[in-house]
C-alpha positions as CSV (number, residue, x, y, z in Angstrom):
1,X,101.4,103.0,114.4
2,X,103.6,103.3,111.3
3,X,102.1,105.3,108.5
4,X,103.5,105.2,104.9
5,X,102.3,107.7,102.3
6,X,103.1,107.2,98.6
7,X,103.0,109.7,95.9
8,X,104.0,110.1,92.3
9,X,101.8,107.7,90.4
10,X,99.9,108.5,87.2
11,X,99.5,107.8,83.5
12,X,102.6,107.6,81.3
13,X,103.2,106.4,77.8
14,X,105.3,103.3,77.1
15,X,109.0,104.2,77.3
16,X,108.3,107.0,79.7
17,X,109.4,107.5,83.3
18,X,107.9,108.1,86.7
19,X,109.3,108.5,90.2
20,X,107.4,107.3,93.2
21,X,108.0,108.6,96.7
22,X,107.1,107.1,100.1
23,X,107.3,109.1,103.3
24,X,107.2,107.9,106.9
25,X,107.7,109.8,110.1
26,X,108.9,107.0,112.3
27,X,112.4,106.6,113.6
28,X,112.4,102.9,112.8
29,X,112.7,103.9,109.1
30,X,116.5,104.1,109.6
31,X,116.8,100.5,110.8
32,X,114.2,99.0,108.5
33,X,114.3,97.4,105.1
34,X,112.2,99.4,102.7
35,X,110.6,98.1,99.5
36,X,108.2,98.6,96.7
37,X,105.6,96.0,95.7
38,X,103.0,96.1,93.0
39,X,99.7,94.4,92.3
40,X,98.1,94.3,88.8
41,X,94.4,93.5,88.4
42,X,93.7,89.8,88.9
43,X,97.3,89.1,90.0
44,X,99.0,88.6,93.4
45,X,101.1,91.3,94.9
46,X,104.7,91.0,93.8
47,X,108.1,92.3,94.9
48,X,109.5,95.1,92.7
49,X,112.6,96.2,94.7
50,X,113.9,96.4,98.3
51,X,116.7,98.4,99.9
52,X,118.2,97.7,103.3
53,X,119.2,100.2,106.0
54,X,122.7,99.9,104.7
55,X,121.8,100.5,101.1
56,X,121.9,97.0,99.6
57,X,119.3,96.6,96.9
58,X,117.4,93.8,95.3
59,X,115.2,93.9,92.2
60,X,112.7,91.7,90.5
61,X,114.1,90.3,87.2
62,X,111.4,92.1,85.3
63,X,112.5,95.5,86.4
64,X,116.3,95.1,86.6
65,X,118.1,97.8,84.6
66,X,114.9,99.9,84.3
67,X,114.0,100.7,87.9
68,X,116.2,102.2,90.7
69,X,115.3,102.2,94.4
70,X,116.9,104.7,96.8
71,X,116.4,106.0,100.3
72,X,117.0,109.2,102.2
73,X,117.7,108.3,105.9
74,X,117.5,112.0,106.9
75,X,114.1,112.7,105.5
76,X,112.8,109.1,106.1
77,X,111.9,108.8,102.4
78,X,112.2,105.9,99.9
79,X,112.0,106.4,96.2
80,X,111.8,104.3,93.1
81,X,112.8,105.8,89.7
82,X,111.0,103.9,86.9
83,X,112.4,104.3,83.4
84,X,111.6,102.6,80.1
85,X,108.1,101.8,81.4
86,X,106.1,99.1,79.7
87,X,102.4,98.4,79.7
88,X,103.0,95.3,81.9
89,X,104.3,97.7,84.6
90,X,100.7,98.9,85.1
91,X,99.7,98.2,88.7
92,X,99.0,99.7,92.0
93,X,102.4,100.2,93.7
94,X,102.8,99.8,97.4
95,X,105.5,101.1,99.8
96,X,106.6,98.6,102.4
97,X,108.5,98.9,105.7
98,X,109.8,95.7,107.1
99,X,111.2,95.3,110.6
100,X,113.0,92.2,112.0
101,X,112.8,92.9,115.8
102,X,109.9,92.2,116.0
103,X,109.0,91.0,112.6
104,X,106.4,93.3,111.1
105,X,105.4,94.6,107.8
106,X,103.7,98.0,107.2
107,X,102.1,99.1,104.0
108,X,101.1,102.3,102.3
109,X,97.7,102.9,100.7
110,X,99.1,102.3,97.2
111,X,99.5,104.6,94.2
112,X,98.2,103.7,90.7
113,X,100.7,103.5,87.8
114,X,99.2,103.2,84.3
115,X,101.4,102.7,81.3
116,X,99.4,103.2,78.1
117,X,99.5,105.0,74.8
């Protein structure tokens, strides 16, 4: 069973920054696409950013230029640096590990990010 553990959420003022971290202990991390998703109250879960095992990244239009996803294949960690935060970024943020052989998705428990003055 793959376990993902997120950390780093909290309350921040508009324009501020937060860095979320996600840890997993499984070797499949190195061959998996990692991602961050978020879910705001009353809304569906949405993609924030993904990063492949080779380091290719993809971002939602709403976060481009403000968020940066990265990974550490030695420590089996994935991060997302969130700058210039806006109130509409408020959500529970989930770490995702996606494998293709076989196709599977694993999720962390989520961490709350609140952007408010």
